[in-house]
BASE-265293 format. One line per 10 residues: for each residue x, y, z of N, C-alpha, C, O. Coordinates in steps of 0.1 Angstrom, whole numbers, plus 5000, padded with zeros to 4 digits. Layout:
! residues N
X:Y:Z:X:Y:Z:X:Y:Z:X:Y:Z  ...
END
This chain:
! residues 307
2116:1826:7080:2124:1815:7085:2116:1805:7094:2109:1810:7103  2116:1792:7091:2109:1783:7099:2118:1777:7110:2127:1770:7107  2115:1781:7123:2124:1776:7134:2117:1765:7142:2121:1763:7153  2107:1759:7136:2099:1749:7144:2107:1737:7149:2103:1731:7159  2118:1734:7143:2126:1722:7148:2132:1725:7162:2135:1715:7169  2133:1738:7166:2138:1741:7179:2129:1734:7190:2133:1731:7201  2116:1733:7187:2106:1727:7196:2110:1713:7199:2107:1708:7210  2115:1706:7189:2118:1692:7191:2130:1690:7200:2131:1680:7207  2140:1699:7199:2154:1697:7204:2156:1704:7217:2166:1701:7224  2149:1714:7220:2152:1723:7232:2152:1716:7245:2160:1720:7254
2144:1705:7246:2144:1698:7259:2150:1684:7258:2148:1676:7267  2158:1682:7247:2164:1668:7245:2174:1665:7256:2181:1673:7261  2173:1652:7261:2182:1648:7271:2186:1633:7270:2189:1626:7279  2185:1628:7257:2188:1614:7254:2203:1612:7252:2208:1609:7241  2211:1613:7263:2225:1614:7262:2231:1601:7256:2240:1602:7248  2227:1590:7260:2233:1577:7256:2232:1575:7241:2240:1568:7235  2221:1581:7235:2220:1579:7220:2232:1584:7213:2237:1578:7204  2238:1595:7218:2250:1601:7211:2263:1594:7216:2272:1592:7208  2263:1591:7229:2276:1586:7234:2278:1571:7230:2290:1567:7231  2268:1564:7225:2270:1551:7220:2271:1550:7205:2276:1540:7200
2266:1560:7198:2266:1559:7183:2278:1567:7177:2284:1562:7168  2280:1579:7182:2290:1588:7175:2304:1583:7176:2312:1586:7167  2308:1577:7188:2322:1572:7188:2325:1562:7177:2336:1559:7174  2314:1555:7172:2316:1546:7161:2321:1553:7148:2328:1547:7140  2317:1565:7147:2321:1573:7135:2335:1580:7137:2343:1579:7129  2336:1586:7148:2348:1595:7151:2358:1587:7160:2358:1589:7172  2365:1578:7153:2375:1570:7160:2388:1577:7160:2392:1584:7151  2396:1574:7171:2409:1581:7173:2418:1578:7161:2426:1586:7157  2417:1565:7156:2427:1562:7145:2423:1568:7132:2430:1566:7122  2412:1575:7131:2408:1582:7119:2409:1598:7120:2404:1605:7111
2414:1603:7131:2414:1617:7134:2421:1625:7123:2416:1635:7118  2433:1620:7118:2440:1628:7108:2432:1629:7095:2432:1639:7088  2425:1618:7092:2416:1618:7080:2405:1628:7081:2402:1636:7072  2398:1628:7093:2387:1637:7095:2392:1651:7095:2385:1660:7090  2404:1654:7101:2409:1667:7101:2411:1672:7086:2409:1684:7083  2416:1663:7077:2418:1667:7063:2404:1670:7057:2403:1680:7050  2395:1661:7059:2382:1663:7053:2374:1675:7058:2367:1682:7050  2375:1678:7071:2369:1689:7077:2377:1702:7075:2373:1713:7077  2390:1700:7070:2399:1711:7067:2403:1719:7080:2403:1731:7080  2405:1711:7090:2409:1717:7103:2424:1716:7105:2431:1706:7102
2430:1727:7109:2444:1728:7113:2445:1728:7129:2436:1732:7135  2456:1722:7134:2457:1721:7149:2456:1735:7156:2454:1735:7168  2458:1746:7149:2458:1759:7156:2445:1766:7153:2444:1778:7156  2435:1760:7147:2423:1766:7143:2414:1769:7155:2414:1762:7165  2406:1779:7153:2394:1782:7162:2382:1776:7155:2378:1780:7144  2376:1766:7161:2366:1757:7155:2353:1759:7161:2352:1760:7174  2342:1758:7154:2328:1758:7159:2322:1745:7155:2323:1741:7143  2315:1738:7164:2308:1725:7162:2293:1728:7164:2289:1730:7175  2286:1728:7153:2272:1731:7154:2263:1720:7158:2265:1708:7153  2253:1723:7166:2243:1713:7171:2250:1701:7176:2247:1689:7172
2259:1702:7185:2268:1692:7189:2263:1682:7199:2270:1672:7202  2251:1684:7204:2245:1674:7214:2254:1673:7226:2258:1683:7232  2258:1660:7229:2267:1658:7241:2282:1661:7238:2290:1660:7247  2285:1665:7226:2299:1669:7223:2309:1658:7219:2321:1660:7222  2304:1647:7214:2313:1636:7210:2323:1641:7199:2335:1639:7201  2318:1648:7189:2326:1653:7178:2335:1665:7184:2346:1666:7180  2329:1673:7193:2336:1684:7199:2349:1678:7206:2360:1684:7204  2347:1668:7214:2359:1662:7221:2369:1656:7212:2381:1656:7214  2363:1649:7202:2372:1642:7192:2381:1653:7185:2393:1650:7183  2376:1664:7181:2384:1674:7175:2393:1681:7185:2405:1683:7182
2389:1683:7197:2397:1690:7207:2410:1682:7209:2420:1688:7211  2409:1669:7209:2421:1660:7211:2431:1662:7201:2443:1660:7203  2428:1667:7189:2437:1669:7178:2442:1683:7177:2451:1686:7168  2437:1692:7185:2441:1706:7185:2454:1708:7193:2455:1702:7204  2462:1718:7189:2474:1721:7197:2472:1735:7204:2468:1736:7215  2474:1745:7196:2471:1759:7201:2457:1763:7198:2453:1774:7202  2449:1755:7191:2436:1759:7187:2426:1756:7198:2430:1750:7209  2413:1759:7196:2403:1756:7205:2390:1754:7198:2388:1759:7186  2380:1747:7204:2368:1744:7198:2356:1748:7207:2357:1745:7219  2346:1754:7201:2333:1757:7208:2322:1749:7202:2320:1750:7190
2315:1741:7209:2303:1735:7205:2291:1742:7209:2291:1749:7219  2280:1742:7201:2268:1748:7206:2256:1738:7204:2256:1730:7195  2246:1739:7213:2234:1732:7211:2223:1740:7218:2225:1748:7227  2210:1737:7213:2199:1745:7219:2194:1739:7232:2187:1745:7239  2198:1726:7234:2193:1719:7247:2203:1722:7258:2215:1718:7258  2198:1729:7269:2207:1731:7280:2211:1718:7287:2221:1717:7294  2203:1708:7286:2206:1694:7291:2219:1689:7285:2228:1684:7291  2219:1689:7271:2231:1685:7264:2243:1693:7268:2254:1688:7269  2241:1706:7269:2253:1715:7272:2259:1712:7285:2271:1711:7287  2250:1710:7295:2255:1707:7309:2262:1694:7309:2273:1692:7314
2256:1684:7303:2262:1670:7303:2275:1670:7295:2285:1665:7299  2275:1677:7283:2286:1677:7274:2298:1684:7281:2310:1680:7279  2296:1695:7288:2307:1702:7295:2313:1694:7306:2325:1694:7309  2305:1685:7312:2310:1676:7322:2319:1666:7316:2330:1662:7321  2315:1661:7304:2323:1651:7297:2336:1657:7293:2347:1650:7293  2336:1670:7288:2348:1677:7284:2357:1678:7296:2369:1675:7295  2352:1682:7308:2360:1683:7320:2366:1670:7324:2378:1669:7327  2358:1659:7324:2362:1646:7328:2373:1641:7318:2381:1632:7322  2373:1645:7306:2383:1641:7296:2395:1649:7296:2405:1647:7288  2396:1659:7305:2408:1668:7306:2409:1677:7294:2421:1681:7291
2398:1681:7288:2399:1689:7276:2394:1704:7278:2392:1711:7268  2391:1707:7290:2384:1720:7293:2393:1732:7289:2387:1743:7287  2406:1731:7288:2414:1742:7283:2412:1746:7269:2416:1757:7265  2407:1736:7261:2406:1739:7246:2392:1736:7241:2390:1735:7229  2382:1733:7249:2369:1729:7244:2358:1734:7254:2360:1734:7266  2347:1738:7249:2335:1741:7257:2323:1740:7248:2324:1740:7236  2311:1739:7255:2298:1739:7248:2290:1750:7254:2289:1751:7266  2282:1757:7245:2274:1768:7250:2260:1766:7244:2258:1759:7234  2250:1772:7251:2236:1771:7246:2234:1782:7235:2237:1794:7238  2230:1778:7224:2228:1787:7213:2216:1782:7204:2214:1770:7203
2209:1792:7198:2199:1789:7188:2206:1790:7175:2210:1800:7171  2207:1779:7168:2215:1778:7155:2209:1787:7144:2216:1790:7135  2197:1792:7146:2191:1801:7136:2195:1815:7139:2192:1824:7131  2200:1818:7151:2204:1831:7155:2216:1831:7164:2214:1834:7176  2227:1828:7159:2239:1826:7168:2244:1840:7173:2242:1850:7166  2249:1839:7185:2253:1852:7192:2267:1856:7188:2272:1867:7191  2275:1847:7181:2288:1850:7177:2289:1861:7166:2280:1862:7158  2300:1869:7167:2301:1879:7157:2305:1873:7143:2309:1862:7142  2303:1881:7133:2307:1877:7119:2322:1874:7119:2330:1880:7126  2325:1864:7111:2339:1861:7108:2347:1857:7120:2358:1862:7122
2342:1849:7129:2348:1846:7141:2357:1833:7141:2367:1833:7147  2352:1823:7133:2359:1810:7134:2366:1806:7121:2362:1810:7110  2378:1799:7123:2385:1795:7111:2378:1783:7104:2378:1783:7092  2372:1775:7112:2365:1763:7106:2352:1761:7113:2351:1762:7126  2341:1757:7106:2328:1754:7112:2324:1740:7107:2324:1738:7095  2321:1732:7117:2317:1718:7113:2304:1714:7120:2299:1722:7129  2299:1703:7116:2287:1697:7124:2285:1683:7119:2289:1680:7108  2279:1675:7127:2275:1662:7123:2260:1660:7126:2256:1662:7137  2253:1656:7115:2239:1653:7116:2231:1664:7123:2221:1662:7129  2235:1677:7121:2228:1688:7127:2219:1695:7116:2207:1697:7118
2225:1699:7105:2217:1705:7095:2205:1697:7091:2194:1703:7088  2206:1684:7090:2196:1675:7085:2183:1675:7094:2173:1670:7089  2184:1679:7106:2173:1678:7115:2166:1692:7117:2157:1693:7124  2171:1702:7110:2165:1715:7111:2153:1717:7102:2151:1710:7092  2144:1726:7106:2132:1729:7098:2136:1738:7086:2128:1740:7077  2147:1745:7087:2152:1753:7076:2167:1751:7074:2175:1758:7081  2171:1741:7066:2185:1738:7065:2194:1749:7060:2205:1751:7064  2188:1756:7050:2196:1767:7044:2198:1778:7054:2209:1784:7055  2188:1782:7062:2190:1792:7072:2201:1788:7083:2209:1796:7087  2201:1775:7087:2211:1771:7096:2225:1771:7090:2235:1775:7096
2226:1768:7077:2239:1768:7070:2244:1783:7069:2256:1785:7071  2235:1792:7065:2239:1806:7063:2244:1812:7076:2253:1820:7076  2239:1808:7088:2244:1812:7101:2258:1807:7103:2266:1814:7108  2260:1795:7099:2274:1789:7101:2284:1796:7092:2295:1798:7096  2279:1799:7080:2288:1806:7071:2291:1820:7076:2302:1825:7075  2281:1827:7081:2283:1841:7086:2294:1841:7097:2302:1851:7097  2294:1832:7106:2304:1833:7117:2318:1827:7113:2327:1827:7121  2319:1822:7101:2332:1816:7096:2339:1828:7089:2334:1836:7083  2353:1828:7091:2361:1838:7085:2362:1836:7070:2361:1825:7065  2363:1847:7062:2366:1846:7048:2378:1838:7046:2389:1839:7052
2378:1828:7036:2388:1819:7034:2388:1807:7043:2395:1797:7041  2379:1807:7053:2377:1796:7062:2368:1785:7055:2363:1788:7044  2366:1774:7062:2358:1763:7057:2346:1759:7065:2347:1759:7078  2336:1756:7059:2323:1751:7065:2321:1737:7060:2321:1734:7048  2318:1727:7070:2316:1713:7066:2303:1708:7073:2300:1713:7084  2297:1698:7067:2287:1690:7073:2289:1676:7072:2292:1671:7060  2289:1668:7083:2289:1654:7082:2275:1649:7082:2267:1653:7091  2271:1641:7073:2257:1638:7070:2254:1624:7072:2261:1615:7067  2243:1621:7079:2238:1608:7081:2223:1608:7078:2216:1618:7079  2218:1596:7075:2203:1595:7073:2199:1580:7075:2207:1571:7072
2187:1578:7080:2182:1565:7082:2181:1556:7070:2183:1544:7070  2179:1563:7058:2177:1555:7046:2190:1553:7038:2189:1548:7027  2201:1558:7043:2214:1555:7036:2216:1540:7036:2212:1533:7045  2222:1534:7025:2225:1520:7025:2233:1515:7036:2242:1522:7041  2231:1503:7041:2238:1497:7052:2244:1484:7048:2238:1476:7040  2255:1480:7055:2261:1467:7054:2258:1460:7067:2259:1465:7077  2254:1447:7066:2251:1440:7078:2253:1425:7076:2250:1419:7065  2259:1418:7086:2261:1404:7086:2258:1398:7099:2264:1401:7109  2247:1390:7100:2243:1383:7112:2246:1368:7112:2243:1362:7122  2251:1363:7101:2251:1349:7098:2260:1341:7108:2258:1329:7110
2270:1348:7114:2279:1340:7123:2276:1343:7138:2285:1342:7146  2264:1348:7141:2260:1351:7155:2252:1339:7160:2243:1334:7153  2256:1334:7172:2250:1322:7177:2236:1325:7184:2230:1315:7188  2233:1338:7185:2220:1341:7191:2208:1335:7183:2206:1339:7171  2201:1326:7188:2192:1318:7181:2180:1326:7175:2174:1322:7166  2177:1337:7182:2165:1345:7177:2169:1355:7167:2160:1364:7164  2181:1355:7161:2186:1366:7153:2177:1368:7141:2174:1379:7137  2173:1357:7134:2166:1358:7122:2152:1365:7124:2148:1374:7116  2145:1360:7134:2132:1366:7137:2134:1381:7142:2125:1389:7139  2144:1383:7150:2146:1397:7155:2148:1406:7143:2142:1417:7142
2157:1402:7133:2159:1411:7122:2147:1413:7113:2145:1424:7108  2139:1402:7112:2127:1403:7105:2117:1414:7111:2111:1422:7104  2116:1413:7124:2107:1423:7131:2113:1437:7131:2105:1446:7130  2126:1438:7132:2132:1452:7132:2129:1458:7118:2125:1470:7118  2130:1450:7107:2128:1456:7094:2113:1460:7093:2110:1470:7087  2104:1451:7098:2090:1454:7097:2086:1467:7105:2078:1475:7101  2092:1468:7117:2089:1479:7126:2094:1492:7120:2088:1502:7120  2106:1491:7114:2112:1503:7107:2103:1508:7095:2102:1520:7093  2098:1498:7088:2089:1502:7077:2077:1509:7082:2073:1519:7076  2071:1505:7093:2060:1512:7098:2064:1526:7104:2057:1536:7102
2076:1526:7110:2081:1539:7116:2082:1549:7105:2078:1561:7107  2087:1545:7094:2090:1555:7083:2077:1561:7077:2076:1572:7072  2066:1553:7078:2053:1558:7074:2047:1568:7084:2040:1577:7080  2050:1565:7097:2044:1573:7107:2052:1586:7110:2046:1597:7112  2065:1584:7111:2074:1595:7116:2080:1602:7103:2091:1599:7100  2073:1610:7097:2077:1617:7085:2085:1630:7088:2086:1634:7100  2090:1636:7078:2098:1648:7080:2089:1659:7085:2093:1668:7092  2076:1658:7082:2066:1668:7087:2065:1667:7102:2065:1677:7109  2063:1654:7107:2062:1652:7121:2075:1656:7128:2074:1662:7139  2086:1653:7122:2099:1657:7129:2103:1672:7126:2113:1676:7131
2094:1679:7119:2097:1693:7116:2110:1695:7109:2118:1704:7112  2113:1687:7099:2125:1688:7091:2123:1693:7078:2112:1692:7072  2133:1700:7072:2132:1706:7059:2130:1695:7048:2138:1686:7047  2120:1696:7041:2117:1686:7030:2122:1690:7017:2122:1682:7007  2127:1702:7015:2133:1707:7003:2147:1704:7002:2152:1697:6992  2155:1709:7011:2170:1706:7011:2173:1693:7019:2178:1694:7030  2169:1682:7012:2172:1669:7019:2187:1666:7019:2194:1673:7012  2191:1657:7027:2205:1655:7030:2214:1652:7017:2225:1656:7017  2208:1645:7007:2216:1642:6995:2218:1655:6987:2226:1655:6978  2210:1665:6990:2212:1678:6982:2221:1688:6989:2222:1699:6984
2227:1684:7000:2235:1694:7007:2247:1700:6998:2249:1712:6999  2254:1692:6990:2264:1698:6982:2259:1709:6973:2265:1720:6972  2247:1707:6967:2241:1718:6959:2237:1730:6968:2239:1741:6964  2232:1727:6980:2229:1738:6989:2241:1746:6993:2241:1759:6994  2253:1739:6995:2265:1746:6998:2269:1756:6987:2273:1767:6989  2267:1751:6975:2270:1760:6963:2261:1771:6962:2265:1783:6959  2248:1769:6964:2238:1780:6963:2240:1791:6974:2238:1802:6972  2246:1786:6985:2249:1796:6996:2262:1803:6994:2267:1810:7003  2269:1800:6983:2281:1808:6979:2294:1802:6983:2304:1808:6981  2294:1790:6989:2307:1783:6992:2314:1778:6979:2307:1774:6970
2327:1779:6980:2335:1775:6968:2343:1762:6972:2344:1758:6983  2350:1757:6962:2359:1745:6964:2352:1734:6972:2358:1730:6982  2341:1730:6968:2333:1721:6975:2338:1706:6972:2340:1703:6961  2339:1699:6983:2343:1685:6982:2333:1676:6989:2326:1680:6998  2333:1663:6984:2324:1653:6991:2333:1641:6994:2340:1636:6986  2332:1636:7007:2339:1625:7011:2330:1615:7018:2326:1617:7029  2326:1604:7011:2318:1593:7017:2327:1585:7027:2339:1584:7025  2321:1580:7037:2328:1572:7047:2318:1563:7054:2306:1565:7054  2323:1552:7059:2314:1542:7066:2319:1541:7081:2331:1542:7084  2309:1538:7090:2312:1535:7104:2307:1521:7107:2296:1518:7105
2316:1513:7112:2313:1499:7114:2314:1495:7129:2322:1502:7136  2307:1485:7133:2308:1480:7147:2305:1465:7148:2296:1460:7141  2312:1458:7156:2309:1445:7160:2312:1444:7175:2322:1449:7180  2304:1436:7182:2307:1434:7196:2320:1425:7198:2325:1424:7209  2325:1419:7187:2337:1411:7188:2349:1418:7183:2360:1413:7183  2347:1431:7179:2358:1439:7173:2368:1443:7184:2364:1450:7193  2381:1439:7183:2390:1442:7194:2394:1457:7195:2401:1461:7204  2390:1465:7185:2392:1480:7186:2385:1485:7198:2391:1494:7205  2373:1480:7201:2365:1486:7212:2369:1479:7225:2371:1467:7226  2369:1487:7236:2372:1482:7249:2360:1474:7254:2349:1476:7250
2362:1465:7263:2351:1458:7270:2342:1467:7277:2330:1465:7277  2348:1478:7282:2339:1488:7289:2330:1494:7280:2318:1496:7283  2335:1498:7268:2326:1504:7258:2315:1494:7253:2304:1498:7251  2320:1482:7251:2310:1472:7246:2299:1470:7256:2287:1469:7252  2302:1469:7269:2292:1467:7279:2282:1479:7279:2270:1478:7280  2288:1491:7278:2281:1504:7278:2271:1504:7266:2259:1507:7268  2276:1499:7255:2267:1499:7243:2256:1488:7244:2245:1491:7240  2260:1477:7249:2250:1466:7251:2239:1471:7260:2227:1469:7257  2242:1477:7272:2232:1480:7282:2225:1493:7278:2213:1494:7279  2232:1503:7272:2226:1516:7270:2219:1517:7256:2208:1521:7255
2226:1512:7246:2221:1514:7232:2209:1504:7230:2198:1508:7226  2211:1491:7234:2199:1482:7233:2189:1485:7243:2177:1483:7241  2193:1490:7255:2183:1494:7265:2175:1506:7260:2163:1506:7263  2181:1515:7253:2174:1526:7247:2164:1521:7236:2153:1527:7235  2168:1512:7228:2159:1506:7218:2147:1501:7224:2135:1503:7220  2149:1493:7235:2137:1487:7243:2128:1498:7248:2116:1497:7248  2135:1508:7254:2127:1519:7260:2118:1526:7249:2107:1529:7252  2124:1529:7238:2117:1535:7227:2105:1526:7222:2094:1531:7220  2108:1513:7221:2097:1504:7216:2086:1504:7226:2074:1502:7222  2089:1504:7239:2079:1504:7249:2069:1516:7248:2057:1515:7251
2075:1527:7244:2067:1539:7242:2059:1538:7229:2047:1543:7229  2065:1533:7219:2058:1533:7206:2047:1523:7205:2037:1524:7198  2047:1512:7214:2037:1502:7213:2023:1506:7216:2014:1500:7212  2022:1518:7223:2009:1523:7226:2003:1532:7215:1992:1537:7216  2011:1534:7205:2007:1543:7194:1998:1534:7184:2003:1525:7177  1985:1537:7183:1976:1529:7174:1980:1530:7159:1976:1521:7151  1988:1540:7155:1992:1541:7141:2001:1530:7136:2001:1527:7125  2008:1523:7146:2016:1512:7142:2008:1500:7137:2011:1494:7127  1997:1497:7144:1988:1486:7140:1982:1490:7127:1980:1481:7118  1978:1503:7125:1972:1507:7112:1982:1505:7101:1978:1504:7089
1995:1505:7104:2005:1504:7093:2012:1490:7093:2024:1489:7089  2005:1480:7099:2010:1467:7098:2019:1461:7108:2025:1451:7106  2020:1468:7120:2029:1463:7130:2021:1462:7143:2017:1472:7149  2018:1450:7148:2008:1447:7158:2014:1448:7172:2026:1449:7174  2005:1449:7182:2009:1449:7196:2017:1436:7200:2026:1437:7207  2012:1425:7194:2019:1412:7197:2033:1412:7191:2042:1407:7197  2035:1418:7180:2048:1419:7173:2057:1428:7181:2069:1426:7183  2052:1439:7187:2059:1448:7196:2065:1440:7208:2076:1440:7211  2056:1432:7214:2060:1424:7226:2071:1414:7222:2080:1412:7229  2069:1407:7211:2079:1397:7206:2092:1404:7203:2103:1399:7207
2092:1416:7197:2104:1423:7194:2111:1428:7206:2124:1426:7207  2104:1433:7216:2110:1437:7228:2116:1425:7236:2128:1426:7241  2109:1414:7236:2115:1402:7243:2127:1397:7236:2137:1393:7243  2128:1398:7223:2140:1393:7215:2151:1403:7218:2163:1398:7219  2149:1416:7219:2159:1425:7222:2165:1422:7236:2177:1423:7238  2157:1419:7245:2161:1416:7259:2170:1403:7259:2180:1402:7266  2165:1393:7251:2173:1381:7250:2187:1383:7244:2197:1378:7248  2187:1391:7233:2200:1394:7227:2209:1402:7236:2221:1400:7236  2203:1411:7243:2211:1419:7253:2218:1410:7263:2230:1412:7266  2210:1400:7268:2216:1391:7278:2226:1382:7272:2236:1379:7278
2223:1378:7259:2232:1369:7252:2246:1376:7250:2256:1370:7253  2246:1389:7246:2258:1396:7244:2266:1398:7256:2278:1397:7256  2259:1401:7267:2266:1403:7280:2273:1390:7284:2284:1390:7289  2266:1379:7282:2271:1366:7286:2283:1361:7277:2291:1353:7281  2284:1367:7265:2294:1362:7255:2303:1373:7251:2308:1373:7240  2305:1383:7260:2313:1395:7256:2328:1391:7252:2334:1398:7245  2333:1380:7258:2346:1376:7255:2347:1365:7244:2357:1359:7242  2336:1362:7238:2335:1351:7228:2337:1356:7214:2328:1363:7209  2348:1353:7208:2350:1358:7194:2345:1348:7184:2348:1350:7172  2337:1338:7187:2332:1329:7178:2319:1334:7172:2314:1329:7162
2313:1344:7178:2299:1348:7173:2301:1362:7166:2299:1372:7172  2304:1361:7154:2306:1373:7146:2294:1378:7139:2288:1371:7131  2289:1390:7143:2279:1397:7135:2284:1412:7135:2289:1417:7145  2282:1418:7124:2287:1432:7123:2279:1440:7114:2272:1435:7105  2279:1453:7115:2272:1462:7106:2280:1475:7104:2288:1478:7112  2277:1481:7093:2283:1494:7089:2273:1503:7083:2265:1499:7075  2274:1516:7086:2264:1526:7080:2272:1536:7072:2283:1539:7075  2265:1541:7062:2272:1551:7053:2269:1565:7057:2258:1568:7063  2279:1574:7055:2278:1588:7058:2286:1596:7048:2293:1589:7040  2285:1609:7048:2294:1616:7039:2297:1630:7045:2289:1635:7053
2308:1636:7042:2312:1649:7046:2312:1658:7034:2319:1655:7024  2305:1669:7034:2306:1679:7024:2313:1692:7030:2309:1696:7041  2323:1697:7023:2330:1709:7028:2330:1720:7017:2331:1716:7005  2331:1732:7021:2332:1743:7011:2340:1755:7018:2340:1756:7030  2345:1763:7010:2353:1775:7014:2345:1788:7013:2339:1790:7003  2345:1796:7023:2339:1809:7023:2347:1819:7015:2359:1821:7017  2341:1826:7005:2348:1835:6997:2352:1847:7005:2359:1857:7000
END
């Protein structure tokens, strides 16, 4: 078994990455739908694999009645932060997060009614080994699901009605930087399984013996002008998510491999400056519904039943 991906995640502490992105997927008005697709009942004992800060864990906990959910992650930083978020949300009576190695879970066989995860299996160095552990701790007749995301899934995007004057050049540079990133940051560098890629997960579920397999595609969308989101969340996303992009770019600009793959130091500087300008523009126009730009990303849920 290849456990090398643990090296990538054991010290992870990028909390805002999860807290600004995963709420876009797991919206309160979609809870009933996700419960159907994940095959969760309100009285179930649920496991959430590789849960990071526990956005999905809290989302599911809110829909449980007599049930309870346990999230696990290998990063003690995520576990500590996630349990504080659970407590602050008033969910500690039916949710918790624990430190676990997903390749060697401490839970007994046949413990959980339902086992779920979002974007966890896809970052492992041995996807099938991680899935088999989740199946092991699921009860016979119970269900195992994976919500799957990938950078190369098709996206919908509309920038045409945004008044930010630098939008066209910003998007051009983002696309060019992403192209270089994909050449540099391969599955080998990220220590990810190159055989069971995310599009092959339904087949992997079948190979691992799960039955009654279903696939549910879904999209997650966001606009800073969308009234679904509170101003508080919009400000948090503007400052944290865009701030995080700037932080990552500042680190990447010193990597000589970017210049070797067609993205120069000057382009890094221009891209960072444009992100900062957009960040300030969005803060200044948070109440302005005239500047519509929005995007949506594709995902899917695969579920199967343990015999």
